[in-house]
Structures are given as C-alpha cells and as structure tokens.
N, CA, C and O of each residue as an XYZ file, in Angstrom:
600
protein
N       0.878     -1.313      0.181
C       0.025      0.015      0.091
C       1.072      0.929     -0.074
O       2.264      0.720      0.150
N       0.349      2.340     -0.633
C       1.201      3.618     -0.690
C       0.935      4.232      0.693
O       0.040      3.860      1.452
N       1.782      5.176      0.920
C       1.985      6.007      2.147
C       0.266      6.666      2.047
O      -0.416      6.587      3.068
N      -0.235      7.184      1.000
C      -1.562      7.618      0.955
C      -2.654      6.851      1.343
O      -3.575      7.205      2.079
N      -2.459      5.571      0.697
C      -3.596      4.580      1.008
C      -3.513      4.086      2.655
O      -4.559      4.002      3.300
N      -2.355      3.806      3.201
C      -1.954      3.483      4.422
C      -2.684      4.459      5.381
O      -3.366      4.012      6.303
N      -2.522      5.992      5.136
C      -3.156      6.890      6.079
C      -4.395      7.022      5.816
O      -5.052      7.475      6.753
N      -5.041      6.755      4.731
C      -6.427      6.693      4.839
C      -7.028      5.527      5.396
O      -8.142      5.662      5.902
N      -6.435      4.296      5.391
C      -6.744      3.121      6.118
C      -6.702      3.289      7.791
O      -7.519      2.879      8.616
N      -5.515      4.003      7.984
C      -5.360      4.259      9.214
C      -6.244      5.029      9.942
O      -6.497      4.668     11.091
N      -6.774      6.045      9.480
C      -7.693      7.053      9.779
C      -9.071      6.251      9.759
O      -9.787      6.425     10.745
N      -9.561      5.345      8.703
C     -10.662      4.838      8.697
C     -10.763      3.728      9.910
O     -11.872      3.424     10.349
N      -9.487      3.099     10.465
C      -9.589      2.130     11.405
C      -9.750      2.982     12.692
O     -10.408      2.431     13.575
N      -9.292      4.174     12.955
C      -9.338      5.100     14.124
C     -10.946      5.335     14.196
O     -11.484      5.013     15.255
N     -11.758      5.871     13.158
C     -12.874      5.957     13.243
C     -13.817      4.676     13.548
O     -14.770      4.690     14.327
N     -13.492      3.863     12.991
C     -14.266      2.422     13.175
C     -14.116      1.938     14.776
O     -14.930      1.242     15.384
N     -12.827      2.506     15.313
C     -12.644      2.023     16.590
C     -13.449      2.766     17.743
O     -13.660      2.382     18.893
N     -13.806      3.840     17.159
C     -14.784      4.845     18.124
C     -16.262      4.413     17.902
O     -17.129      4.765     18.702
N     -16.564      3.605     16.749
C     -17.911      3.153     16.572
C     -18.180      1.619     17.293
O     -19.178      1.242     17.905
N     -17.026      0.945     17.016
C     -17.369     -0.505     17.448
C     -15.978     -1.114     17.464
O     -15.228     -1.071     16.490
N     -15.634     -1.763     18.786
C     -14.496     -2.349     19.170
C     -14.434     -3.997     19.178
O     -15.191     -4.654     19.893
N     -13.503     -4.564     18.353
C     -13.714     -6.019     18.420
C     -13.570     -6.508     19.995
O     -13.034     -5.882     20.910
N     -14.129     -7.653     20.041
C     -13.986     -8.287     21.537
C     -13.105     -9.350     21.364
O     -12.842    -10.081     22.319
N     -12.488     -9.576     19.979
C     -11.318    -10.745     20.126
C     -10.486    -10.203     18.777
O     -10.788     -9.285     18.015
N      -9.375    -11.065     18.754
C      -8.450    -10.618     17.607
C      -8.648    -11.370     16.481
O      -7.741    -11.359     15.649
N      -9.868    -12.181     16.213
C     -10.367    -13.088     15.282
C     -10.405    -12.044     13.963
O     -10.983    -10.969     14.119
N      -9.954    -12.275     13.008
C      -9.788    -11.564     11.561
C     -11.414    -11.102     11.341
O     -11.610     -9.900     11.158
N     -12.446    -11.912     11.351
C     -13.658    -11.435     11.207
C     -14.153    -10.264     12.419
O     -14.696     -9.280     11.917
N     -14.072    -10.248     13.473
C     -14.214     -9.462     14.288
C     -13.592     -8.226     13.951
O     -14.333     -7.258     13.773
N     -12.267     -8.080     13.822
C     -11.573     -6.877     13.628
C     -11.890     -6.283     12.266
O     -11.833     -5.060     12.139
N     -12.204     -7.022     11.285
C     -12.450     -6.505      9.896
C     -14.040     -6.093      9.752
O     -14.480     -5.353      8.872
N     -14.685     -6.618     10.621
C     -16.265     -6.492     10.577
C     -16.964     -5.084      9.893
O     -17.753     -5.064      8.948
N     -16.495     -4.048     10.571
C     -17.049     -2.930      9.949
C     -16.556     -2.535      8.639
O     -17.352     -1.843      8.005
N     -15.444     -2.796      8.064
C     -14.707     -2.686      7.048
C     -15.773     -3.393      5.960
O     -16.302     -2.888      4.970
N     -15.879     -4.593      6.446
C     -16.417     -5.676      5.521
C     -17.987     -5.418      5.205
O     -18.611     -5.692      4.179
N     -18.482     -4.737      6.541
C     -19.996     -4.622      6.395
C     -20.047     -3.275      5.535
O     -21.060     -3.210      4.838
N     -19.230     -2.249      5.435
C     -19.266     -1.098      4.491
C     -19.035     -1.526      3.140
O     -19.694     -1.003      2.241
N     -18.158     -2.437      2.877
C     -17.893     -2.682      1.417
C     -19.378     -3.667      0.821
O     -19.873     -3.594     -0.304
N     -19.781     -4.445      1.835
C     -21.101     -5.196      1.330
C     -22.072     -4.345      1.131
O     -22.844     -4.572      0.200
N     -22.244     -3.254      1.900
C     -23.240     -2.277      1.474
C     -23.097     -1.788      0.307
O     -23.969     -1.962     -0.544
N     -21.979     -1.093      0.058
C     -21.761     -0.531     -1.226
C     -21.928     -1.400     -2.480
O     -22.441     -1.041     -3.540
N     -21.269     -2.934     -2.107
C     -21.583     -3.738     -3.399
C     -22.939     -4.102     -3.593
O     -23.269     -4.243     -4.771
N     -23.745     -4.276     -2.789
C     -25.102     -4.683     -3.027
C     -25.947     -3.756     -3.487
O     -27.103     -4.124     -3.696
N     -25.600     -2.418     -3.739
C     -26.291     -1.110     -4.387
C     -26.039     -1.582     -5.978
O     -26.680     -0.788     -6.666
N     -25.660     -2.127     -6.456
C     -25.380     -2.862     -7.992
C     -26.647     -2.644     -8.805
O     -26.565     -2.197     -9.949
N     -27.712     -2.919     -8.298
C     -29.134     -3.179     -9.089
C     -29.756     -1.993     -9.095
O     -30.686     -1.758     -9.866
N     -29.206     -0.964     -8.061
C     -30.090      0.221     -7.707
C     -29.781      1.250     -8.921
O     -28.845      0.978     -9.673
N     -30.413      2.223     -9.093
C     -29.987      3.495     -9.633
C     -28.803      4.138     -8.958
O     -28.462      3.826     -7.817
N     -28.142      5.104     -9.737
C     -27.137      5.735     -9.478
C     -27.274      6.225     -8.071
O     -28.331      6.810     -7.836
N     -26.424      6.106     -7.091
C     -26.887      6.703     -5.962
C     -25.754      7.989     -5.616
O     -24.575      8.059     -5.962
N     -26.450      8.820     -4.926
C     -25.690      9.817     -4.507
C     -24.677      9.572     -3.346
O     -24.746      8.531     -2.693
N     -23.777     10.482     -3.095
C     -22.935     10.311     -2.020
C     -23.623     10.233     -0.707
O     -23.400      9.284      0.044
N     -24.346     11.068     -0.432
C     -25.461     11.229      0.802
C     -26.009      9.894      0.816
O     -25.991      9.275      1.880
N     -26.493      9.366     -0.226
C     -27.390      7.954     -0.300
C     -26.372      6.946      0.420
O     -26.680      6.291      1.415
N     -25.066      6.903     -0.237
C     -24.232      6.012      0.290
C     -23.593      5.857      1.827
O     -23.243      4.834      2.415
N     -23.572      7.255      2.259
C     -23.227      7.602      3.612
C     -24.322      7.030      4.531
O     -24.064      6.447      5.584
N     -25.671      7.257      4.016
C     -26.824      6.924      4.923
C     -26.639      5.328      4.811
O     -26.572      4.712      5.874
N     -26.572      4.773      3.873
C     -26.610      3.244      3.948
C     -25.561      2.763      4.307
O     -25.762      1.636      4.762
N     -24.438      3.076      4.335
C     -23.141      2.514      5.131
C     -23.504      2.968      6.671
O     -23.283      1.968      7.353
N     -23.858      3.790      7.324
C     -24.229      4.336      8.759
C     -24.935      3.426      9.155
O     -24.648      2.677     10.088
N     -26.101      3.384      8.380
C     -27.240      2.276      8.902
C     -26.538      1.036      9.057
O     -26.511      0.534     10.181
N     -26.024      0.522      8.193
C     -25.219     -0.964      8.271
C     -24.297     -0.941      9.330
O     -24.403     -1.929     10.058
N     -23.373     -0.090      9.676
C     -22.604     -0.321     10.441
C     -23.297     -0.103     12.131
O     -22.748     -0.598     13.116
N     -24.259      0.518     12.187
C     -24.776      0.858     13.396
C     -25.563     -0.519     13.691
O     -25.626     -0.824     14.882
N     -26.174     -1.392     12.764
C     -26.773     -2.375     13.095
C     -25.601     -3.606     13.235
O     -25.821     -4.586     13.947
N     -24.667     -3.488     12.674
C     -23.670     -4.430     12.755
C     -23.133     -4.216     13.983
O     -22.688     -5.249     14.481
N     -22.999     -3.079     14.757
C     -22.409     -3.289     16.303
C     -23.604     -3.454     17.202
O     -23.428     -3.954     18.313
N     -24.659     -3.124     16.867
C     -25.754     -3.326     17.926
C     -26.151     -4.905     18.030
O     -26.658     -5.303     19.078
N     -25.912     -5.856     16.890
C     -26.221     -7.217     16.805
C     -24.955     -8.013     17.084
O     -23.827     -7.595     16.826
N     -25.199     -9.055     17.568
C     -24.149    -10.169     17.635
C     -23.042     -9.785     18.852
O     -23.200     -8.750     19.499
N     -21.988    -10.633     19.097
C     -20.982    -10.338     20.093
C     -19.792    -10.065     19.546
O     -18.827    -10.041     20.310
N     -19.656     -9.891     18.618
C     -18.273     -9.587     17.823
C     -17.787     -8.069     18.268
O     -16.582     -7.853     18.394
N     -18.603     -7.191     18.465
C     -18.143     -5.926     18.773
C     -18.856     -5.356     19.911
O     -19.914     -5.825     20.330
N     -18.205     -4.231     20.462
C     -18.940     -3.574     21.660
C     -18.697     -2.131     21.243
O     -17.881     -1.708     20.424
N     -19.707     -1.374     22.089
C     -19.833      0.195     21.500
C     -18.916      0.945     22.566
O     -19.410      0.969     23.693
N     -17.827      1.486     22.443
C     -17.359      2.572     23.380
C     -18.298      3.725     23.891
O     -18.982      4.452     23.171
N     -18.224      3.759     25.064
C     -19.127      4.865     25.622
C     -18.411      6.214     25.214
O     -17.237      6.398     24.894
N     -19.616      7.229     25.334
C     -18.922      8.825     25.106
C     -17.814      9.107     26.046
O     -16.839      9.744     25.648
N     -17.903      8.616     27.441
C     -16.974      9.016     28.533
C     -15.693      8.289     28.005
O     -14.619      8.887     27.943
N     -15.816      7.155     27.678
C     -14.486      6.423     27.201
C     -13.794      6.957     26.266
O     -12.565      6.894     26.221
N     -14.645      7.637     25.279
C     -14.138      8.228     24.267
C     -13.584      9.859     24.432
O     -12.728     10.436     23.761
N     -14.288     10.299     25.419
C     -14.185     11.658     25.559
C     -14.863     12.613     24.676
O     -14.369     13.707     24.402
N     -15.986     12.206     24.233
C     -16.897     12.964     23.572
C     -17.879     12.942     23.493
O     -18.475     11.912     23.809
N     -18.594     14.102     23.014
C     -20.203     14.481     23.416
C     -20.862     13.496     21.907
O     -22.084     13.343     21.910
N     -20.260     13.020     20.984
C     -21.094     12.311     19.796
C     -21.221     10.955     20.259
O     -20.406     10.170     20.743
N     -22.779     10.855     19.918
C     -23.330      9.495     20.073
C     -23.030      8.601     19.262
O     -22.375      9.150     18.376
N     -23.142      7.450     19.038
C     -22.905      6.134     18.210
C     -23.373      6.652     16.759
O     -22.521      6.721     15.873
N     -24.501      6.962     16.536
C     -25.341      7.591     15.316
C     -24.159      8.549     14.566
O     -23.725      8.389     13.426
N     -23.830      9.428     15.389
C     -23.021     10.392     14.878
C     -21.683     10.095     14.652
O     -21.040     10.771     13.850
N     -21.077      8.971     15.387
C     -19.656      8.547     14.997
C     -19.837      7.520     14.002
O     -18.772      7.303     13.424
N     -20.865      6.750     13.555
C     -21.017      5.977     12.639
C     -21.328      6.933     11.312
O     -20.946      6.426     10.257
N     -21.818      7.944     11.227
C     -21.753      8.884     10.178
C     -20.570      9.559      9.905
O     -20.350     10.010      8.781
N     -19.891      9.657     10.706
C     -18.315     10.218     10.646
C     -17.593      9.080      9.657
O     -17.046      9.317      8.580
N     -17.720      7.942     10.230
C     -16.986      6.713      9.594
C     -17.377      6.311      8.342
O     -16.516      5.948      7.541
N     -18.868      6.318      7.963
C     -19.590      6.353      6.852
C     -18.903      7.383      5.952
O     -18.122      7.023      5.072
N     -19.190      8.626      6.173
C     -18.567      9.615      5.228
C     -17.299      9.464      4.842
O     -17.031      9.434      3.641
N     -16.448      9.361      5.683
C     -15.028      9.320      5.484
C     -14.743      7.850      4.574
O     -13.779      7.837      3.807
N     -15.700      6.528      4.712
C     -15.434      5.478      3.808
C     -15.793      6.186      2.716
O     -14.886      6.638      2.016
N     -17.017      6.400      2.390
C     -17.380      6.887      0.995
C     -16.281      8.009      0.553
O     -15.532      7.736     -0.386
N     -16.208      8.856      0.999
C     -15.344      9.931      0.400
C     -14.082      9.323      0.095
O     -13.649      9.413     -1.054
N     -13.404      8.683      1.031
C     -11.770      8.284      0.595
C     -11.880      7.105      0.153
O     -11.259      6.988     -0.904
N     -12.491      5.985      0.546
C     -12.156      4.407     -0.057
C     -13.137      4.492     -1.421
O     -12.617      4.308     -2.522
N     -14.269      4.717     -1.333
C     -15.268      4.647     -2.703
C     -14.863      5.627     -3.773
O     -14.562      5.248     -4.905
N     -14.858      7.050     -3.356
C     -15.054      7.852     -4.386
C     -13.033      7.971     -4.579
O     -12.494      7.547     -5.601
N     -12.447      8.422     -3.748
C     -11.064      8.694     -3.825
C      -9.942      7.500     -4.422
O      -9.059      7.734     -5.247
N     -10.225      6.170     -3.780
C      -9.400      4.994     -4.155
C     -10.124      4.479     -5.427
O      -9.554      4.101     -6.451
N     -11.370      4.515     -5.230
C     -12.219      3.395     -6.278
C     -12.815      4.395     -7.258
O     -13.496      3.848     -8.126
N     -12.747      5.506     -7.329
C     -13.366      6.709     -8.588
C     -14.710      6.282     -8.535
O     -15.313      6.085     -9.589
N     -15.395      6.072     -7.161
C     -16.675      6.104     -7.305
C     -17.472      4.718     -8.084
O     -18.668      4.801     -8.365
N     -16.744      3.569     -8.363
C     -17.025      2.624     -8.885
C     -17.394      1.441     -7.811
O     -16.361      0.955     -7.351
N     -18.206      1.038     -7.456
C     -18.502     -0.247     -6.549
C     -18.056     -1.454     -6.968
O     -17.807     -2.252     -6.063
N     -17.850     -1.886     -8.296
C     -17.150     -2.844     -8.651
C     -15.523     -2.860     -8.736
O     -14.871     -3.874     -8.985
N     -14.984     -1.591     -8.493
C     -13.557     -1.554     -8.350
C     -13.337     -1.692     -6.966
O     -12.260     -2.140     -6.570
N     -14.302     -1.335     -6.117
C     -14.067     -1.710     -4.613
C     -14.145     -2.999     -4.242
O     -13.461     -3.480     -3.338
N     -15.014     -3.648     -4.945
C     -15.120     -5.005     -5.067
C     -13.724     -5.894     -5.075
O     -13.302     -6.789     -4.342
N     -13.190     -5.205     -6.285
C     -12.005     -6.082     -6.762
C     -10.698     -5.689     -5.730
O      -9.713     -6.428     -5.717
N     -10.755     -4.648     -4.992
C      -9.642     -4.181     -3.957
C      -9.678     -4.481     -2.721
O      -8.687     -4.417     -1.993
N     -10.973     -4.888     -2.297
C     -11.583     -4.761     -0.779
C     -10.690     -5.865     -0.077
O     -10.342     -5.592      1.071
N     -10.280     -7.048     -0.595
C      -9.496     -7.848      0.051
C      -8.036     -7.382      0.467
O      -7.474     -7.693      1.516
N      -7.590     -6.684     -0.414
C      -6.085     -5.981     -0.090
C      -6.347     -5.052      1.070
O      -5.704     -5.127      2.118
N      -7.440     -4.054      0.829
C      -7.810     -3.090      1.814
C      -7.959     -3.479      3.267
O      -7.536     -2.921      4.280
N      -8.756     -4.714      3.090
C      -9.226     -4.985      4.591
C      -7.965     -5.709      5.235
O      -7.915     -5.719      6.465
N      -6.844     -6.375      4.446
C      -5.432     -6.703      5.164
C      -4.893     -5.151      6.080
O      -4.512     -5.031      7.244
N      -5.022     -4.373      5.255
C      -4.569     -2.947      5.709
C      -5.317     -2.647      6.974
O      -4.807     -2.396      8.066
N      -6.584     -2.706      6.684
C      -7.325     -2.351      7.914
C      -7.340     -3.127      8.924
O      -7.493     -2.565     10.009
N      -7.208     -4.478      8.923
C      -6.720     -5.467     10.025
C      -5.623     -4.905     10.587
O      -5.700     -4.998     11.812
N      -4.728     -4.413     10.258
C      -3.319     -4.237     10.648
C      -3.363     -2.825     11.459
O      -2.647     -2.575     12.429
N      -4.299     -1.975     10.910
C      -4.375     -0.565     11.417
C      -5.012     -0.661     12.834
O      -4.676     -0.044     13.844
N      -6.238     -1.784     12.642
C      -6.881     -1.706     14.013
C      -6.348     -2.294     14.962
O      -6.655     -2.033     16.126
N      -5.282     -3.366     14.573
C      -4.741     -3.874     15.799
C      -3.870     -2.769     16.368
O      -3.885     -2.540     17.577
N      -3.052     -2.025     15.460
C      -2.388     -0.836     16.043
C      -3.204     -0.022     16.798
O      -2.698      0.400     17.838
N      -4.443      0.340     16.524
C      -5.144      1.120     17.298
C      -5.499      0.313     18.692
O      -5.505      0.864     19.793
N      -5.723     -0.747     18.522
C      -5.637     -1.458     19.697
C      -4.711     -1.345     20.738
O      -4.948     -1.057     21.912
N      -3.455     -1.640     20.124
C      -2.218     -1.278     20.822
C      -2.029      0.049     21.334
O      -1.467      0.201     22.418
N      -2.403      0.935     20.725
C      -2.083      2.558     21.049
C      -3.326      2.755     22.214
O      -2.988      3.316     23.256
N      -4.392      2.426     22.110
C      -5.366      2.513     22.981
C      -4.965      1.926     24.528
O      -5.120      2.521     25.594
N      -4.425      0.631     24.318
C      -3.990     -0.072     25.344
C      -2.709      0.614     26.323
O      -2.579      0.751     27.540
N      -1.925      0.933     25.242
C      -0.567      1.664     26.087
C      -1.136      3.267     26.601
O      -0.679      3.818     27.602
N      -1.930      3.721     25.947
C      -2.449      4.941     26.502
C      -2.946      5.009     27.700
O      -2.761      5.947     28.475
N      -3.770      3.775     27.973
C      -4.419      3.470     29.193
C      -3.751      3.189     30.182
O      -4.064      3.598     31.301
N      -2.565      2.334     29.924
C      -1.492      1.863     30.795
C      -0.679      3.252     31.187
O      -0.052      3.188     32.245
N      -0.630      4.274     30.587
C       0.191      5.396     30.848
C      -0.786      6.060     31.617
O      -0.359      6.526     32.674
N      -1.925      6.220     31.385
C      -2.505      6.977     32.633
C      -2.832      6.245     33.583
O      -3.021      6.961     34.566
N      -3.015      5.095     33.830
C      -2.975      4.176     35.018
C      -1.678      4.529     36.108
O      -1.738      4.772     37.313
N      -0.404      4.452     35.130
C       0.958      4.765     35.874
C       0.772      6.360     36.517
O       1.175      6.713     37.626
N       0.207      7.037     35.729
C       0.230      8.832     36.272
C      -0.614      8.670     37.426
O      -0.142      9.058     38.495
N      -1.832      8.146     37.423
C      -2.541      8.153     38.457
C      -1.904      7.405     39.689
O      -1.959      7.960     40.786
N      -1.366      6.304     39.574
C      -0.561      5.642     40.486
C       0.666      6.576     41.131
O       0.802      6.596     42.354
N       1.374      7.192     40.441
C       2.157      8.245     40.815
C       1.813      9.438     41.669
O       2.582      9.974     42.468
N       0.563      9.796     41.410
C      -0.101     11.070     42.086
C      -0.483     10.662     43.456
O      -1.026     11.469     44.212
C-alpha cells in the first residue's frame, strides 16, 4: 500500500474504533465494520445511481446495525472516548470517510472496483485496527501509571 492509502486506512480504522471495538483478535471481528461497509456498497449494484449522501446513509445504517447485533463488537461509551458524539454521529463520520476516501478517492466512485480491491484494503484495515488497539492499551496503561504516581 502506498503511504497515501495506508494513511486513509489508518484513519478509517481510528474512526471505526470509535464506533465498535472488536471483542477478540479474530480476523472477522477485527474487519467487521470494513467488510459490512464494502458489502453495503457492493449490494447497491442493481439500484439506480446513488448520490454520496445515499451511500453515507446506507453505510452508516449498516455499521450501526452491525455493532448493535451479535457479540463480535462492543460500543465504546462517550465517556471512554471523551466525546459528546453519540453512536449515530460517530457512525456517520465513519461512513462519510469510507464513502469519500475509499469509494470515491481510491475507487473512483465505482463499486465494482471496490469489490476488486477490498481484500487488499481489508488486510491493511486489519493491521491498522490492531495498531489502534495497541495504542489505546498503551495510552490506558500510561494513564494508570500517572494515577498511581499521584
């Protein structure tokens, strides 16, 4: 992946981490939000041409349903994230970034191209998410150390 692509994937993973966090290191759990987003765009093939806002709404809805169902992901609280944004708003940010940067910038707005490169992108998303998990863990450990020292 080029530096530009890896930067996009890193940011997408960071946004996804604010929406739903994997409960395990299993590939399917870690890649879940990315795969659901790709599936949403791919499944619009028979629909008429969709606008950017249509894609954002569809992806956001699919992502919100994915974190609310099943036991692969958990939803971080506003307090844990230090934000006022609720799940819906965080999902909208993730969806807008996915549509703008992945679908339109990397795939030229072509769902078929997204389908072709999605496996390669998901590998990068997997790695970026694991990095985000490590970063969050080390940040929490630093906070715990600071509290202990005080």
